[in-house]
Structures are given as C-alpha cells and as structure tokens.
C-alpha positions in Angstrom: 91.5 10.3 39.2 88.7 9.7 41.4 88.1 10.6 45.2 90.0 7.7 46.5 92.9 8.2 44.9 92.8 11.6 45.3 92.7 10.8 49.3 95.9 8.5 49.2 98.2 11.1 47.4 97.6 13.6 49.8 98.1 11.7 52.7 101.6 10.7 51.2 102.5 14.1 50.4 101.6 15.0 53.9 103.5 12.5 55.3 106.7 12.9 53.4 106.3 16.6 54.4 106.3 15.6 58.2 109.0 13.0 57.8 111.3 13.5 55.0 110.8 13.2 51.2 109.9 9.9 49.9 109.3 8.3 53.1 106.0 6.9 51.6 105.3 6.2 48.1 102.0 4.9 46.2 103.2 1.7 44.4 100.2 0.6 42.7 102.1 -2.2 41.6 104.3 -3.9 44.6 102.6 -6.0 46.8 105.9 -6.0 49.4 106.7 -3.7 51.8 110.0 -2.6 53.9 107.7 -1.7 56.5 105.5 -3.5 59.2 102.7 -4.2 56.7 100.4 -4.8 59.4 101.0 -0.7 60.4 101.7 0.8 57.5 100.7 -1.1 54.3 97.1 -1.5 53.5 95.8 -2.9 49.9 93.4 -0.9 48.3 91.4 -1.4 44.9 94.3 1.1 43.4 97.5 -0.6 44.8 99.7 -0.4 47.9 100.9 2.7 50.2 104.9 1.7 51.0 107.1 2.9 53.7 110.5 3.5 52.1 112.9 3.4 55.4 113.2 0.2 57.1 112.9 -0.3 61.1 111.2 1.4 63.5 110.9 5.2 63.9 110.2 5.0 67.5 107.4 4.2 69.5 105.6 8.0 69.4 106.3 8.1 65.6 105.2 4.5 64.9 101.8 5.0 66.7 101.4 8.1 65.0 101.9 6.5 61.6 100.1 3.7 62.7 97.2 5.8 63.6 97.5 8.0 60.4 97.4 4.8 58.4 94.4 3.5 60.4 92.4 6.9 59.7 93.6 6.7 55.8 91.9 2.8 56.0 88.9 3.8 57.6 88.9 6.9 55.0 89.6 4.4 51.9 87.0 2.2 53.2 84.3 5.0 53.5 85.5 6.4 49.9 85.1 3.0 48.7 81.7 2.6 50.0 80.7 5.9 48.7 82.1 4.8 45.4 80.1 1.7 45.5 77.2 3.6 46.4 77.7 6.0 43.6 78.0 3.2 41.2 74.7 1.5 42.8 72.9 5.0 42.6 74.2 5.4 38.8 73.1 2.0 38.0 69.8 2.4 39.6 69.7 5.7 38.3 70.3 4.2 34.7 67.7 1.5 35.4 65.2 3.7 36.4 65.5 6.0 33.7 65.3 3.2 31.4 62.4 1.9 33.5 60.8 5.1 32.9 61.1 5.1 29.0 59.4 1.9 29.2 56.6 3.1 31.4 56.4 6.5 29.0 56.0 3.8 26.3 53.7 2.0 28.1 51.8 4.5 29.1 51.3 6.1 25.2 50.5 2.3 24.4 47.8 2.4 26.9 46.5 6.0 26.1 46.0 4.8 22.5 44.4 1.5 23.5 42.1 3.5 25.9 41.0 6.3 22.9 40.3 3.2 20.7 38.2 1.7 23.5 36.4 4.9 23.8 35.9 5.5 20.3 34.6 1.9 20.3 32.2 2.2 23.0 31.1 5.6 21.2 30.3 3.7 18.0 28.3 1.2 20.1 26.7 3.5 22.0 25.1 5.5 19.0 24.9 1.8 17.1 22.5 0.9 20.1 20.7 4.4 20.0 20.2 4.1 16.2 18.7 0.6 17.1 16.5 1.4 19.4 15.4 4.5 17.7 14.8 2.0 14.7 13.1 -0.7 16.9 10.8 2.2 18.5 9.8 3.8 15.0 9.1 0.8 13.0 5.4 -0.5 12.7 6.0 -4.1 13.4 5.6 -4.7 17.1 8.5 -6.6 19.2 8.0 -8.2 22.6 11.1 -10.0 24.3 10.7 -12.9 26.9 13.0 -14.3 29.0 13.1 -18.3 29.4 10.1 -18.2 31.5 8.1 -16.2 29.4 7.9 -12.9 31.3 8.3 -9.5 29.4 11.9 -8.4 29.4 11.8 -5.6 27.0 9.3 -4.2 24.2 8.9 -1.5 21.6 5.8 1.4 21.7 3.9 -0.3 18.8 3.9 -3.4 21.0 2.7 -2.0 23.5 0.0 -0.1 21.7 -1.4 -2.9 20.1 -1.2 -4.6 23.6 -3.6 -2.0 25.2 -0.6 -1.0 27.2 0.3 2.3 25.3 2.5 4.7 27.8 2.8 1.7 30.3 5.7 -0.7 30.7 5.2 -4.5 29.9 8.6 -5.7 31.6 7.6 -8.0 34.3 4.5 -9.1 32.8 3.7 -12.4 30.9 0.7 -12.6 28.4 -1.4 -14.4 30.9 -1.0 -11.9 33.4 -2.0 -9.0 31.0 -5.8 -8.6 30.2 -5.8 -9.7 26.8 -7.6 -12.4 24.9 -6.3 -14.0 22.1 -8.9 -14.8 19.1 -9.2 -17.3 16.2 -10.1 -16.2 13.2 -13.2 -18.0 13.8 -13.7 -15.9 16.9 -13.2 -18.5 19.5 -10.5 -17.9 22.3 -6.9 -19.3 21.7 -5.8 -21.3 24.4 -2.8 -20.5 26.4 -0.8 -23.4 25.0 -1.3 -22.1 21.1 0.0 -18.6 22.6 3.3 -18.1 19.9 5.5 -17.7 23.1 4.2 -20.6 24.9 4.3 -22.7 21.9 8.1 -21.6 21.2 9.0 -22.3 24.9 7.5 -25.9 24.8 8.5 -27.1 21.5 11.6 -24.9 21.1 10.5 -24.4 17.5 10.1 -21.1 15.7 6.4 -19.8 14.8 5.9 -18.2 11.5 2.9 -16.2 9.9 0.4 -16.7 12.6 -2.6 -14.8 12.5 -4.4 -14.4 15.7 -6.6 -11.3 17.2 -5.8 -9.4 20.3 -8.7 -8.4 22.2 -7.4 -6.1 25.0 -9.7 -4.4 27.9 -11.8 -1.6 26.6 -11.6 -2.9 22.8 -14.7 -3.5 20.9 -13.2 -5.6 18.4 -10.0 -7.2 18.2 -6.6 -6.2 16.4 -5.4 -8.9 13.9 -1.7 -9.6 14.0 0.3 -11.4 12.0 2.8 -13.1 14.5 6.4 -14.6 14.1 8.1 -16.1 17.1 11.8 -16.9 17.5 13.9 -18.6 20.1 17.5 -17.8 21.2 19.7 -20.6 22.8 22.8 -20.7 25.0 25.7 -22.8 24.2 24.2 -25.9 25.9 20.9 -25.6 24.1 18.7 -24.0 26.4 16.2 -21.1 25.7 17.8 -17.7 26.7 14.7 -15.7 25.5 11.9 -15.7 22.7 11.5 -12.7 20.3 8.1 -12.2 19.1 7.3 -9.7 16.3 3.6 -9.1 15.0 2.1 -6.8 12.2 -1.3 -5.0 12.7 -3.3 -6.7 9.4 -6.5 -5.3 10.4 -6.7 -3.0 7.7 -5.5 -5.8 5.2 -8.2 -7.8 6.5 -10.9 -5.0 5.9 -9.6 -5.0 2.3 -9.6 -8.4 1.7 -13.1 -8.6 2.9 -14.2 -5.7 0.5 -12.5 -7.8 -2.2 -14.4 -10.7 -1.5 -17.8 -8.5 -0.8 -16.8 -7.0 -4.6 -16.2 -10.3 -6.1 -19.7 -11.6 -4.5 -21.3 -8.1 -5.8 -19.7 -8.6 -9.1 -21.3 -12.1 -9.3 -24.6 -11.0 -8.3 -24.4 -8.2 -10.7 -24.0 -10.7 -13.5 -26.6 -12.6 -12.1 -29.0 -9.5 -12.0 -27.8 -8.2 -15.3 -28.7 -11.7 -16.8 -32.2 -11.7 -15.0 -32.8 -7.8 -16.0 -32.0 -8.2 -19.5 -35.0 -10.8 -20.2 -37.2 -9.0 -17.8 -36.4 -5.5 -19.4 -37.0 -7.2 -22.8 -40.6 -8.5 -21.7 -41.2 -5.3 -20.0 -40.2 -3.2 -23.4 -42.8 -5.6 -25.4 -45.5 -4.8 -22.7 -44.9 -1.2 -22.6 -44.9 -1.1 -26.6 -48.0 -3.1 -26.9 -49.6 -0.7 -24.4 -48.7 2.4 -26.1 -49.8 0.8 -29.5 -53.0 0.5 -27.6 -52.7 4.1 -26.5 -53.1 5.2 -30.3 -56.4 7.0 -31.5 -56.5 4.3 -34.1 -57.4 1.8 -31.4 -60.2 3.9 -30.5 -60.5 2.5 -27.0 -63.1 3.7 -24.4 -62.3 5.2 -21.2 -62.0 2.3 -19.1 -59.8 0.6 -21.4 -57.2 3.7 -21.7 -57.5 3.4 -18.0 -56.4 -0.2 -17.8 -53.6 1.0 -20.2 -52.6 3.4 -18.2 -52.2 1.0 -15.0 -50.2 -1.2 -17.4 -47.7 1.6 -18.5 -47.5 2.9 -14.9 -47.0 -0.5 -13.5 -44.3 -1.3 -16.4 -42.7 2.1 -15.5 -42.3 0.7 -11.4 -41.0 -2.4 -12.3 -38.7 -0.9 -15.0 -37.5 1.7 -12.2 -37.0 -0.8 -9.7 -35.1 -3.1 -11.8 -32.7 0.0 -12.7 -32.4 1.1 -9.5 -31.0 -2.6 -8.5 -28.7 -2.4 -11.3 -27.5 0.8 -10.2 -25.9 -0.4 -6.5 -25.0 -3.9 -8.4 -22.5 -2.8 -11.2 -19.8 -0.4 -11.9 -20.6 2.7 -13.7 -18.4 5.2 -15.5 -18.7 8.6 -13.8 -20.5 10.9 -15.7 -21.1 14.4 -14.7 -24.4 15.8 -16.4 -27.3 18.0 -15.1 -29.4 15.8 -12.5 -32.1 16.8 -10.2 -31.8 16.3 -6.6 -35.2 15.8 -5.7 -35.5 12.9 -8.4 -32.8 11.1 -6.7 -34.3 11.6 -3.6 -37.7 10.1 -4.7 -35.5 7.1 -6.0 -34.0 7.1 -2.4 -36.6 6.8 -0.6 -38.4 4.2 -2.8 -35.5 1.9 -2.0 -35.4 2.5 1.7 -39.1 2.1 1.9 -38.5 -1.6 0.5 -35.4 -2.0 2.8 -35.4 -0.7 6.1 -37.1 -1.6 9.3 -40.6 -0.4 8.9 -40.9 1.2 12.2 -38.7 3.7 10.5 -41.1 6.7 9.3 -39.4 8.3 6.2 -40.5 12.1 5.2 -39.0 14.3 2.4 -39.3 18.2 2.3 -38.7 19.3 -1.1 -38.2 23.6 0.0 -35.6 24.2 -3.1 -36.8 25.7 -6.2 -33.5 24.7 -7.9 -32.7 21.3 -7.4 -30.6 21.0 -10.4 -26.9 20.3 -9.9 -24.0 19.0 -12.2 -23.1 15.6 -10.9 -23.1 12.2 -11.2 -26.7 10.7 -10.3 -25.5 7.6 -9.5 -23.0 8.5 -7.1 -25.4 10.9 -5.8 -28.0 8.5 -4.7 -25.6 5.6 -3.7 -24.3 8.4 -1.2 -27.9 9.4 -0.1 -29.0 5.7 0.1 -25.7 5.0 2.5 -26.8 7.6 4.5 -30.1 6.6 4.9 -29.0 2.8 5.8 -26.8 4.3 8.5 -29.5 6.2 9.9 -31.8 3.2 10.2 -28.8 0.9 11.5 -28.9 3.9 14.4 -32.6 3.2 14.9 -33.1 -0.1 16.0 -36.3 0.3 17.4 -37.9 2.5 15.0 -37.8 6.4 14.7 -37.8 9.2 12.1 -35.8 9.8 9.1 -36.1 13.0 7.4 -34.7 14.4 4.1 -35.0 17.9 3.2 -34.0 20.3 0.7 -33.5 24.4 0.4 -31.9 26.4 -1.8 -29.0 28.7 0.3 -26.3 31.3 -0.8 -22.6 30.8 0.9 -20.7 33.6 1.3 -16.8 33.5 1.4 -16.1 33.5 4.7 -18.1 30.5 5.2 -16.8 28.7 2.2 -13.4 29.6 3.9 -14.5 28.4 7.5 -15.0 24.7 5.7 -12.4 22.1 5.1 -13.5 21.7 1.3 -12.3 23.6 -2.0 -15.7 25.5 -2.4 -16.3 29.0 -3.7 -18.9 31.6 -3.0 -22.3 30.8 -4.8 -25.5 29.3 -4.9 -26.2 26.0 -3.0 -28.5 23.4 -2.7 -28.4 21.9 0.9 -29.4 18.3 1.4 -30.5 17.7 5.1 -30.6 14.1 6.3 -31.8 13.8 10.1 -32.6 10.9 12.0 -33.7 10.2 15.5 -31.2 7.4 16.3 -28.7 6.8 19.2 -26.2 9.7 18.0 -22.4 9.9 17.7 -20.2 10.7 20.7 -17.8 13.6 20.8 -14.8 11.4 20.7 -16.0 9.2 17.7 -17.5 12.0 15.3 -14.2 13.8 14.0 -13.3 10.1 12.6 -16.8 9.2 10.9 -15.5 10.0 7.5 -12.2 8.6 8.1 -11.7 5.1 5.6 -12.8 1.5 7.4 -14.0 3.6 10.5 -17.0 1.9 12.1 -18.8 1.3 15.4 -20.9 -1.6 14.0 -20.5 -5.1 15.3 -18.1 -7.2 13.3 -19.4 -8.1 9.8 -21.9 -5.6 10.1 -20.2 -2.8 8.1 -16.9 -2.2 6.5 -16.7 1.2 7.5 -16.1 2.8 4.0 -20.1 4.0 3.6 -19.5 7.6 4.8 -16.2 7.8 3.9 -17.7 7.3 -0.1 -20.1 10.2 0.9 -17.2 12.5 2.0 -15.5 11.8 -1.2 -18.5 11.9 -3.3 -19.1 15.5 -1.7 -15.6 16.5 -2.4 -15.8 15.1 -6.3 -19.1 17.4 -6.8 -17.1 20.3 -5.5 -19.3 20.5 -2.4 -19.2 20.2 1.5 -20.9 17.9 4.3 -21.0 18.7 7.8 -22.5 16.8 10.9 -24.0 17.2 14.1 -25.1 14.7 16.8 -26.1 14.4 20.1 -26.0 11.1 22.1 -29.5 9.9 22.6 -30.9 12.6 20.3 -30.0 11.6 17.2 -27.8 12.9 13.9 -28.2 15.5 11.3 -26.0 15.8 8.1 -26.0 18.5 5.7 -24.8 18.3 2.4 -24.1 21.4 0.3 -24.0 21.0 -3.7 -23.4 23.8 -6.1 -26.8 24.8 -7.7 -27.0 24.6 -11.5 -29.3 27.9 -12.0 -32.1 27.8 -14.5 -32.4 23.6 -14.4 -35.7 22.7 -14.3 -37.3 19.0 -14.5 -38.2 18.0 -18.0 -41.5 20.0 -19.2 -44.4 18.3 -21.0 -43.0 19.4 -24.4 -40.2 16.8 -24.0 -42.5 14.1 -23.7 -43.8 14.2 -27.5 -43.3 11.6 -30.1 -42.1 13.0 -33.6 -43.2 11.9 -37.0 -40.1 11.0 -39.7 -39.2 9.7 -43.0 -36.4 6.8 -43.4 -35.5 3.5 -43.1 -34.9 1.7 -39.9 -33.3 -1.9 -39.1 -34.7 -3.0 -36.0 -32.8 -5.9 -34.5 -33.9 -7.9 -31.2 -33.9 -11.3 -30.3 -37.3 -10.9 -28.7 -40.2 -11.4 -31.1 -42.6 -9.5 -28.9 -40.1 -6.5 -29.2 -39.8 -6.6 -32.9 -43.6 -6.9 -33.6 -44.7 -3.9 -31.1 -41.2 -1.8 -32.4 -42.0 -1.9 -35.8 -45.5 -1.0 -35.3 -44.3 2.0 -33.0 -42.0 3.0 -35.8 -44.6 2.7 -38.7 -47.0 5.0 -36.8 -44.0 7.6 -36.4 -43.5 7.3 -40.1 -40.8 5.2 -40.6 -40.3 2.3 -42.9 -39.1 -0.9 -41.1 -37.0 -3.8 -41.6 -36.3 -6.6 -39.2 -33.8 -9.0 -37.8 -33.9 -11.4 -35.1 -30.0 -11.6 -34.3 -26.6 -9.9 -35.0 -26.0 -12.5 -38.0 -29.3 -11.9 -40.1 -28.8 -8.4 -38.9 -25.2 -7.9 -40.8 -26.7 -9.9 -44.1 -29.7 -7.3 -44.1 -27.3 -4.4 -43.9 -24.6 -5.4 -46.4 -27.7 -5.9 -48.8 -29.3 -2.7 -48.2 -27.0 -0.2 -46.3 -26.9 2.2 -48.8 -31.1 2.4 -48.1 -30.7 2.1 -44.4 -31.0 5.5 -42.4 -30.9 4.2 -38.6 -30.2 0.5 -36.9 -31.7 0.1 -33.7 -30.3 -3.0 -32.2 -30.2 -4.9 -29.3 -27.0 -5.5 -27.3 -27.6 -9.4 -25.9 -28.7 -11.7 -28.6 -27.7 -15.2 -29.8 -25.2 -16.2 -32.4 -23.7 -12.7 -33.0 -24.4 -9.8 -30.2 -25.1 -6.2 -30.8 -21.5 -5.3 -30.2 -20.1 -7.7 -32.4 -22.1 -6.7 -35.1 -22.0 -2.8 -34.7 -18.5 -3.2 -35.4 -18.9 -5.3 -38.4 -21.4 -2.8 -39.9 -18.7 0.0 -39.2 -16.4 -1.8 -41.4 -18.8 -1.9 -44.2 -20.1 1.4 -43.7 -18.1 4.0 -41.2 -20.6 6.5 -41.4 -24.1 4.4 -40.4 -25.7 5.5 -37.7 -26.6 2.9 -34.9 -28.7 3.1 -31.5 -27.9 0.4 -29.2 -30.5 -0.7 -26.6 -30.3 -3.1 -23.8 -31.7 -4.3 -20.5 -28.1 -4.6 -19.0 -24.8 -4.1 -20.7 -21.6 -3.1 -19.3 -20.3 0.2 -19.4 -16.7 -0.9 -21.1 -18.6 -2.6 -23.7 -20.6 1.0 -24.7 -17.1 3.1 -24.2 -15.6 1.2 -26.8 -18.6 1.6 -29.3 -18.7 5.3 -28.3 -15.1 6.2 -29.6 -16.0 4.1 -33.0 -18.8 6.5 -33.3 -22.1 4.8 -31.5 -25.1 7.1 -32.1 -26.9 6.6 -28.9 -27.9 4.1 -26.1 -31.5 3.3 -24.6 -32.0 1.4 -21.5 -34.9 -0.8 -21.7 -37.8 -0.8 -21.2 -38.4 2.9 -22.7 -40.9 5.1 -23.6 -41.9 6.1 -27.1 -40.8 9.9 -26.5 -37.4 8.7 -25.5 -36.8 6.8 -28.8 -38.7 9.4 -30.7 -35.8 12.1 -29.2 -33.1 10.1 -29.9 -34.1 9.4 -33.5 -34.6 13.2 -33.8 -31.0 13.8 -32.7 -29.6 11.4 -34.7 -31.1 11.9 -38.0 -31.5 15.6 -37.0 -35.1 16.0 -38.2 -37.4 18.5 -36.6 -41.1 17.5 -38.0 -44.3 18.1 -36.2 -44.7 16.2 -33.2 -48.1 14.8 -31.3 -48.2 14.3 -27.3 -47.9 10.9 -25.9 -50.5 10.1 -23.3 
C-alpha cells in the first residue's frame, strides 16, 4: 500500500468514527455515488470515495464534509504529485546510474586509449632520439634545405666539413656561407651547378657528384662525394632537398698514391732495363780494367793511374745506378748489419745531385760505432725523405747538417718516449736545417699519414710517416724540435750493434782456387773478361752465351762442373728458367746468379730452391772471390786487389 492509499483509508476511518459506522466507503470499482458527487466523491487513480447515506446531513455537516473532502482532494493531489515526482526521481536516478555506468566505461576506454597514445608517443620519442643520435654520429654529412635553398637542419659532420663546427647553419644558404666549391680541375663551380641548386632547378636527383669544399681559413679543399634528393608534396612541388656528402679526401690521396706507385713501377721497369744493359757494360769495363791491373800486364805508373781512374769512375757510375734502382723498385726487407755512415754518404751523394744548390750540406761523423741491425734501403729512404723535406723548407737556400754520435739511453729516458725501446747503447742521427720551421699546432701531426703542409700536388703526406714507421721497425725512436723562422732538428735513435766496423782491407782480397766454372752471360765483353779473371784465380772456365746453350753444356758436363755463374736476363732462356732446369738435372748443383737488375720475387723463389748466391753487377773481383770461397768452401792463399 502506497502513501496515497494510506491517506484515503485514514480519512474514511476518521469520518466513519465521527458520524456513524460505514458512513463512507472506499470503492475502487464503483463509479456512482449516493451522495453529492460534487461534494464527496473525488475520483483518484485508486478508485472512488462514496457516501452511503443519501440526502443532506445539514449545512454544518455538509460544509464540514465538503471541506474534509476538499482537503482530502488536495492531499491526494499533492500525494499524486509526490508519487509522480518520486517516480520521476527514480526514473532519472536509474537513467543517471545507467549513464554513469556508460561514463565509467567510456572513461576506462579513454584511459586505455590515452595509455596507448602515451606509449606510442614514448616509442616515437625514443625512435626520434635514436634517429637523431644516428644522424649525429654517422660519418656521412647531411644538410636539409627548404624549397628556397635555405638550410633547415644539419648534422655535426656536415658542419665540420663546411667549416662551421659548433655553429648552427639553420637560416643560411650555401651562397651566404663563405664557401667555394671546386671542380676537380681546380676551377670554381658555378652556383647553378651546386647540387642543391641543380635539384631545385631541375626537380631531379643528383648522385655521386665530386666537388671540393674550400671554406674560410682552409689551405686546401675538402673533397666530398655528394648526393641530393628532392621531396615533393601531393601537388608535385618540392618541399625540401636532402643533401648528403662523404669526405673522400683520403681516398683521393690513396688513389693518387696508387697512380704514383704505378708510375714508379713503370719507371722502375724502364730503369731496370736500362740499368741491366748499363751494368753489363760497366761489368765488362771493370773486369777489363782489373785484368790490366794484373802484374802480368806490367803497366807503368801512369798506366796504373789511368786504370785506377777507370775503376773509380765505373764504381761511381755503378753506385749511382744502384741508388736510383733502390728508390724505384720494391725491395724485400732484410735486416743485417749496416753502416750508418755509409748510408749517410749515399744520401748526401744523392741530395747533392737533386736539391737546390744554394743549400749547403755537411756531415759530422762523431759516432765510433756506426753499425746497426737494419734494412739499408729503408734507412736510406728515411734519411733521403728527411733531407728532401728539409730542402723544401729552405726555398731560398740554407744549411742542412747530418751528424752522428754514440750515447747511452737509460731506462727512465726510454720509458719517457712513445716508442718500444730498451735501455742500451744507441747511435743518434741528427738532421738539422735552417728552414721555416714548424708551428706548435702542427708539430704533433707531422708523423700522421697523409698530413702535409705542402701545396696540392707537391706531397702525399707519407714521407715522415714512413720515417716514423721505419724507426719503429728498427726498435728505435725519433724526436723533433722546431722554431718558426729558425729551423727544425730531428733526432733518430737506433740500437747500436757494438763491435761492428767497416769491412777491413783483408776483406778486399782475391783468392785462388781450383775447379770448373760454367760462366753464362749474353754480353761478349763479360764472357771474355770474366773468363780471364777466373783463369787468373786458378779456375778452369766453360762459356755459354744464353740459357739454352748453358743447359746443353750442363747436361753434358754437370758431373765435372763445380759452380755455375749465370746472368739473369738473357735471350732465348733467362737465368731463372735455366736455374730450375739445372736443378732438375742435379739438385745439388751450386749456382750464383748475377744481374744488373732483377726482381726480388724471382730471387726469393730461387733461394727457396737452393740458390747459392747473388751478385749485383758490376761487381769487383774480391766480391766474386769471396762469394766463390763461401760457396765452394775453400780457403786458399789470397792476393790483395789494388
């Protein structure tokens, strides 16, 4: 029972108690009334209130009942409104509850979407950071331009190569920057051919374009390989141009070195051919002159003097040829006892012929022990490089001084140097010039590969690097001191081989012997003079003018032949081929190869197969005699060679 129904029942009971029982009834079905319907009957949503007694009860009672019924009607109306309101509240409450559930679901969905969005943003942020880090660390330079050619972004490598390290390029164009773009022929690149401008003009990519970038303060351009790619919007208009470029300066230097090496190989081959013929002729001259020195010829004093002049001139010519060959061909590194003073003499001899005559060259040989274990060619190359560098620092002339002395380097000093050297006796080689000097900012770079302060085309930057490497290979050290405008001094320290002295006069003795020698040479003069020389030493001699003839003689008489002395370069069959053919016939045969020029790789193969020795033409009789003595293992009495 609701509140409205309760009010009506309470009213009916109260009225029945006041008047008489069952005066009023609540009839939820009947629509009629025995009482004045206007007065006592009010239809409600629950039914009808009916007065059971008909007629009037009197004015006062009627009025009272009328008022009571009016009040009841008002109460019922109010109650109905409250019921409606309550129903409305309940309905709205249910709707709000349902809406709240929907909002909660929507909120949970939004939170999920927000979390997904946050995670996506975090992934994008990390990806962008990684991308920026990658762009900033790669060795490829990247510059981004807008549709007007204005720079909007760049990475550190780009700023470094463009000469703006530490600066921001945004807002600049390449025409604003203090840059010159250089063609490979050295001419300046027109603005229209600069890659970004070309892309903007043609809307086409530029790939693998080589140019030099010469920025303010640089002495030479940085050579780069450039690519430029446009990006377009939906209408086909360029939105930006991405330019990437790589520093290829070192690659160009290496290529230049390769070309230079190829040229040197060609020069070496040409020099080798000339040297072979030249040394063959010198060999004949020397051998003939030495034959004239024999007491059997009974020359007078003037004749002996002329022969000495011939031998001296031949020796100088031979030394010059061999020095040139040393620097034009690759030689196998061979460590043996070498005399630094002899190497210095050779270097000075070459420098006298090559550098500016206004440069005064002097040598001071204070070292008593000048022998070191090393490679003579590498050491000679190093000193020659240093001498040539010094001459370039003295374009107006000056003084170049090379000196030696012996000294002891203690453990603390050895540890203070950036070299792997041990305490002991060293020979110090000082190379001093009065040139322009080296600035403090550059002196730490001079031993770096490819570093050079010379003009383009005048140096590869490998000279002092090679010196540094050679010193390291010889377990030595090198230091440098320089003052701008005063000059530069280098000190090379090489471990001294104590007790090593220049070959004594007793080493220049020719020795007699016995046996059969097969002499093979395509030069008639060498065969004639060589035969006479060997006969005077006491040997029997067989002759052959090429490898084919030598092989024929060897096949017939190899059991009688004690030693073969054979030239390397000959027609029909060269010395190398003949050597291997002879080894097949008699693997124990002893063969000495002679040549004015030969490749080291050929000698290496023959040494592996049992080559007894090698003599560089032209050679002196005592050199031939000493090698024959070693090969044949004889020690007869000797006679001095003059």
